[in-house]
Every structure is written in C-alpha cells, then in structure tokens.
C-alpha positions in Angstrom: 146.6 -101.4 -112.4 143.0 -99.5 -111.4 141.5 -100.6 -114.2 142.9 -104.9 -113.3 141.6 -104.5 -110.3 138.2 -103.1 -111.1 137.9 -106.1 -113.7 138.9 -108.6 -111.4 136.8 -107.5 -109.0 133.8 -107.7 -111.6 134.8 -111.1 -112.8 134.9 -112.3 -108.7 130.8 -110.4 -108.5 129.6 -112.2 -111.8 131.1 -115.1 -110.5 129.4 -115.3 -107.0 126.2 -114.2 -108.5 126.4 -117.2 -110.9 127.2 -119.2 -108.0 124.0 -118.4 -106.3 122.2 -118.9 -109.0 123.5 -122.3 -109.3 122.7 -122.8 -105.7 119.3 -121.5 -105.7 118.4 -123.6 -109.1 119.9 -126.6 -107.4 118.1 -126.4 -104.6 114.8 -126.1 -106.3 112.8 -128.9 -106.5 112.8 -130.6 -110.1 111.0 -133.6 -110.4 111.8 -134.5 -113.6 112.5 -138.3 -114.3 110.4 -138.8 -110.8 106.7 -140.9 -110.3 104.8 -139.2 -108.2 102.4 -141.2 -106.2 98.6 -140.3 -105.4 97.0 -142.1 -102.2 93.5 -142.1 -102.3 91.7 -143.2 -98.9 89.5 -145.9 -100.7 88.9 -148.4 -102.5 88.3 -148.0 -106.4 84.8 -146.3 -107.3 83.8 -143.9 -105.0 83.6 -140.3 -104.3 87.0 -140.0 -103.1 88.5 -142.0 -106.2 87.1 -140.4 -108.7 88.5 -137.0 -107.3 92.0 -138.4 -106.6 91.6 -139.7 -110.1 91.3 -136.7 -111.6 93.5 -134.6 -109.7 95.9 -137.2 -110.7 95.6 -136.7 -114.1 96.1 -133.4 -114.6 98.3 -131.8 -111.9 102.0 -133.8 -113.3 101.7 -131.1 -115.8 102.2 -128.2 -112.9 104.9 -130.3 -111.2 108.7 -128.9 -112.1 109.9 -131.1 -114.3 106.5 -132.6 -115.2 106.7 -136.2 -113.8 103.9 -139.3 -113.8 101.8 -139.2 -111.3 100.4 -142.7 -110.2 97.2 -143.3 -108.0 97.5 -146.1 -105.3 94.5 -146.8 -103.6 95.2 -147.2 -99.7 91.3 -148.2 -98.2 91.1 -149.1 -94.5 89.6 -147.2 -91.5 88.1 -144.3 -93.1 91.5 -143.6 -94.8 93.4 -142.9 -91.1 95.7 -146.1 -92.8 96.2 -143.6 -95.9 96.5 -140.1 -93.6 98.9 -142.1 -91.2 101.0 -143.3 -93.8 101.1 -139.9 -95.0 102.0 -138.5 -92.0 104.8 -140.8 -90.8 106.0 -143.0 -93.9 105.8 -140.7 -97.1 109.1 -139.0 -98.2 109.1 -135.6 -97.6 110.6 -134.0 -101.5 106.9 -133.7 -103.1 106.6 -137.5 -104.2 103.9 -138.3 -102.4 100.3 -136.8 -101.9 96.9 -137.8 -100.9 93.2 -137.4 -100.7 91.8 -138.7 -97.3 88.4 -138.3 -95.8 87.1 -134.8 -94.8 85.9 -136.0 -91.6 89.3 -138.1 -90.8 90.3 -134.7 -89.6 88.6 -134.9 -86.4 89.8 -138.1 -86.0 93.1 -137.5 -83.9 91.0 -134.6 -81.9 88.3 -137.1 -81.0 90.2 -139.8 -80.0 89.3 -142.1 -83.1 91.0 -145.4 -83.0 94.0 -145.9 -85.9 93.6 -141.9 -86.2 97.6 -141.8 -86.2 98.5 -138.6 -87.4 98.5 -135.2 -86.1 95.6 -133.0 -88.5 97.8 -129.3 -87.7 101.0 -130.4 -88.5 100.1 -132.7 -92.0 100.2 -130.2 -94.8 96.9 -129.2 -96.6 97.3 -128.8 -100.4 93.6 -127.6 -100.5 90.5 -129.0 -102.0 88.6 -129.0 -105.2 85.1 -128.6 -103.5 83.2 -128.2 -100.2 80.4 -130.5 -99.5 76.6 -130.8 -98.2 76.2 -134.2 -96.3 72.8 -135.9 -97.5 71.0 -138.9 -95.5 69.6 -140.6 -98.2 66.2 -143.6 -97.9 65.7 -146.4 -100.8 62.3 -145.9 -102.4 61.3 -148.7 -100.7 61.9 -148.2 -97.0 59.8 -147.4 -94.5 61.5 -144.1 -93.8 60.9 -141.6 -95.9 61.2 -138.5 -93.8 63.5 -137.3 -91.2 61.0 -137.3 -88.4 60.4 -141.2 -89.3 64.1 -141.9 -87.9 62.4 -141.0 -84.7 60.4 -144.2 -84.4 61.3 -146.6 -87.6 64.8 -148.4 -88.4 66.7 -147.3 -92.0 69.4 -149.8 -92.1 72.2 -147.8 -94.0 75.8 -149.2 -94.8 79.2 -147.4 -94.3 83.0 -147.3 -95.2 84.5 -147.2 -92.1 85.1 -145.0 -89.1 86.4 -141.6 -90.1 84.0 -141.1 -92.7 80.6 -139.4 -92.6 78.6 -142.8 -93.0 79.8 -144.0 -90.1 80.6 -140.9 -87.7 77.1 -138.8 -88.8 73.9 -141.9 -88.4 75.9 -142.9 -85.4 75.8 -139.6 -83.0 72.5 -138.6 -84.4 71.0 -141.5 -83.0 72.6 -140.4 -79.1 72.0 -136.6 -80.0 68.6 -137.1 -81.4 67.1 -140.7 -80.7 67.3 -141.2 -84.4 67.0 -145.1 -85.7 69.5 -146.0 -87.6 70.7 -149.3 -88.0 74.8 -149.0 -88.9 76.2 -152.3 -91.6 79.7 -151.7 -91.7 82.9 -153.5 -94.0 82.3 -151.8 -97.1 85.1 -150.7 -99.1 83.6 -147.5 -100.6 80.3 -145.8 -101.0 80.2 -147.4 -104.8 79.7 -150.7 -102.5 77.2 -149.1 -100.7 75.4 -148.0 -103.6 75.2 -151.7 -105.1 73.8 -152.9 -102.0 70.9 -150.4 -101.5 70.4 -152.0 -105.0 70.3 -155.6 -104.0 68.2 -154.6 -101.3 71.1 -155.4 -98.1 70.5 -151.7 -97.2 68.2 -148.9 -97.1 70.4 -146.1 -97.7 73.6 -144.2 -96.8 74.6 -140.6 -95.4 76.8 -139.8 -98.1 77.7 -136.2 -99.8 75.2 -134.4 -102.5 77.4 -134.5 -104.8 78.9 -138.2 -104.7 74.6 -138.9 -105.1 74.1 -136.9 -108.7 77.9 -139.2 -109.5 77.2 -142.1 -109.0 73.8 -142.7 -109.7 72.5 -139.1 -111.6 69.1 -139.8 -112.2 68.3 -141.3 -108.6 66.9 -138.4 -107.1 65.1 -136.7 -110.1 63.6 -140.3 -110.4 63.0 -140.1 -106.6 64.4 -143.4 -106.5 65.8 -142.5 -102.8 65.0 -139.4 -100.9 66.9 -136.6 -99.3 65.8 -137.1 -95.6 67.8 -133.8 -94.2 71.3 -132.0 -95.4 74.1 -131.1 -92.9 77.2 -129.2 -93.8 78.5 -125.3 -92.9 75.2 -123.8 -94.4 72.3 -124.7 -96.6 72.7 -125.7 -99.7 70.2 -123.7 -102.0 69.9 -126.4 -104.9 68.3 -128.4 -102.4 66.7 -125.5 -100.1 63.3 -127.7 -99.4 65.8 -130.3 -97.9 65.4 -129.4 -94.1 68.7 -128.9 -92.6 69.6 -131.4 -89.2 70.0 -128.5 -87.5 66.0 -128.0 -87.0 65.8 -131.1 -85.5 67.8 -130.2 -82.4 65.9 -129.2 -79.2 68.4 -127.3 -77.3 72.0 -125.2 -78.0 74.1 -127.7 -76.6 72.5 -130.1 -79.1 72.7 -127.9 -81.7 76.3 -127.3 -80.8 77.6 -130.9 -80.8 75.9 -131.3 -84.4 77.4 -127.8 -85.7 81.1 -129.5 -84.6 79.9 -133.1 -85.8 79.4 -131.7 -89.6 82.7 -129.3 -89.1 84.1 -131.7 -91.3 82.0 -130.7 -94.7 83.5 -127.8 -94.8 86.8 -128.9 -95.5 85.8 -130.7 -98.5 87.4 -133.5 -100.4 90.8 -132.4 -98.3 94.3 -133.1 -100.6 97.2 -133.4 -98.3 101.4 -134.1 -98.2 103.3 -135.3 -95.2 104.3 -132.7 -92.4 107.4 -130.6 -92.0 108.0 -130.3 -95.9 110.9 -128.0 -96.7 109.4 -124.1 -97.7 110.4 -124.8 -101.2 108.3 -128.1 -101.2 105.6 -127.1 -100.0 105.1 -123.7 -102.1 105.8 -126.5 -104.9 103.1 -128.8 -104.3 100.2 -126.1 -103.1 101.8 -124.0 -106.3 100.9 -127.2 -108.7 97.4 -127.9 -106.8 96.1 -124.1 -107.2 97.6 -124.4 -111.0 95.4 -127.8 -111.9 92.2 -126.2 -110.3 92.3 -123.4 -113.1 93.7 -125.6 -115.8 90.9 -125.9 -118.2 91.3 -129.6 -119.4 91.2 -130.5 -115.7 87.8 -128.0 -115.5 86.2 -129.6 -118.5 86.7 -133.2 -117.2 84.7 -132.1 -113.9 82.2 -130.9 -115.6 81.8 -133.9 -117.9 82.3 -135.7 -114.7 79.6 -133.8 -113.1 81.7 -133.2 -110.0 80.8 -129.6 -108.3 84.2 -127.5 -108.7 84.4 -125.2 -105.9 88.0 -125.0 -104.6 89.9 -123.9 -101.6 93.8 -123.7 -101.4 95.7 -125.1 -98.4 96.2 -122.2 -96.7 92.0 -122.0 -96.5 92.1 -125.3 -95.0 94.6 -124.9 -92.4 93.1 -122.3 -90.9 89.7 -124.2 -91.1 92.1 -127.1 -89.1 93.0 -124.7 -86.2 89.7 -123.2 -85.9 87.9 -126.8 -85.5 90.6 -128.1 -83.3 89.7 -124.8 -80.9 86.3 -126.3 -80.5 85.5 -126.3 -76.8 86.6 -129.7 -75.1 83.5 -130.5 -73.8 82.0 -130.5 -77.0 84.7 -132.4 -78.9 84.5 -135.0 -76.1 80.7 -135.5 -76.1 80.8 -135.7 -79.8 84.2 -137.9 -80.1 82.8 -140.1 -77.7 79.7 -141.0 -80.0 81.7 -141.9 -82.7 84.6 -144.3 -81.8 
C-alpha cells in the first residue's frame, strides 16, 4: 500500500513538473511563421535606412522561430511619425521594432510638434554605434571654417524636425549667432547630398559615419570641409576639427549646446513598443545583442564602412533618463530654439 502511494505521488509530481514546463514553454515567445516589421523612420538611402536594413538582414536568425524580418520605410517629421506609430499602434508581441532619429528622443522633452510618444516609456533595444555630428560645407561655398559662419550665410539641407540636420543649425544660429540658412523638404540625407552636388544647397549637419558612408572620398579629396564637430566627446579620428563647444562664450551657452548634442550618445537607436511583457523585452534585447556579435553582421558593417560601437538597451534607457533630468530652464531654452 505504501509502495502504491509512493508511486502515485511520484507520478503526480512528474505530471506537475511536465505541466509547468509546458506552461513555461507556451509562454516563451516564438515567432516561427510570423513576419517581423523593421520600421525605418526615414526614406530610402540615408544612414538610418542603411543601419535599419543591415540589422534587419541579420536579426531574424537570433529571434526564436527565425522569422522573416521586412524593412518598412515610414518617413515623416524627422522620424516622429515612425516613433509615434511604434509607441501607440504597433503590436506588443515582438513583431514590430524600428529605428528612429537619435535626436527624436529629445522631441517630447522639448515640446516639438509631432513628438507623440514618451521617450522614457518606449522600449530601447540598443544602438549599433555612437555618433559624432559634423557640419560640412561644399568646396564651392564661401564658408570654409566655423568662424566664417558668424558673418557669412551657408545654405544647408535638412530632413525634418527631430533630426540634427534641422535642430543643430537652427539652434546654433540663436546660441552663437551663426548664419545657417535651412532648406527643408528632403526625405533623407542622401537627397541632401545629391542637392549639394547639384548646387541647390551648400552643406549639411550630419553624422561623420554617414558622410563616410555616402561619399567615402569627399573628406580626403577636400570636396567638403569639416567646419566643426559635436558629440559627447571629441572624436580623436578628427581631432584637428574644432569642437562646437569651443565657440561658446559663457557657461550657460556651453550647457545649452551640451544638451543640444546629447542625442549623439544615443547613436542609431533601435526601439520597440512600450509596456512589453518581460519575456518579449528579453527576447528582443537578446536578439539585438546577439546580432551585434554576429560574424556575418560584423563583416557586412565593415564592407559598408559602418562604424560598429554598440551599446545595449539598458545603457540607452539610463542615458534617456539622465537626459530627461536636465534642468528645465536649459530644456526650455533649447526646446524653444529647435521648434
């Protein structure tokens, strides 16, 4: 009798264990047979499009079930359109992620029109690189150094609010008295580069890696001049190019410029909807991290001359919270300048 009871208890324990394992397995995300959408907040051809498509080609094999990942361009308002879609409309099951402008994260904080999302709640997956922004001038422009901008106009193209192509020249005009003339309406920075070649505009404020990627020989052949650089730190690869902070005349202006360029540390951010279940969040962040170490992905970034210096989602989340802790007077000052 005692033996039968023991057998029953063992059978019951085995059944409970198996049931628990099956339940856990059922809860674990599996995207087999599904399509994952990679939303790209800009038109085709720009740096964000290149990063978005490159990650999309490799991240699927690191997601459970190895789903197909399809890039989808969703340009508009400097990627605010894409960010708002991912934040409010996209499903929260791991089938939608995307890449938005680094400076888009500042949009809700500075009250920019169209920034209909909460940067502290959207899910940050990581960035494949950190950035240095440079303002460049075509060789035919009258402006050939930063100081020239204090007295001579430079016509630059921009890809919309929420991007550095718009925010940096606009704010620097007010903070430092520069004379950027900003021409909007370009879907991506690639269109601005073409406009420079056609003589429609004379320059752009854009990430250094994007300049290298789109026109690899422009800097070496002096087709363009690097006027100044902006970022969390001076980029030692172009240490001869002055930091924009050297032009600040007082501490308040310096702090405002530091906040203006805070997005450079965000790099090329990949995001997902907010309020994900813990297992979905882990799935997406793990897949992104694995992609950054994928030999085939690394080989493609080298082939495309993309600078790979990844940071994970937890790092970006902490950086966003730090940025959002900036004193309100500085936020208001910069926010008013870039609207």
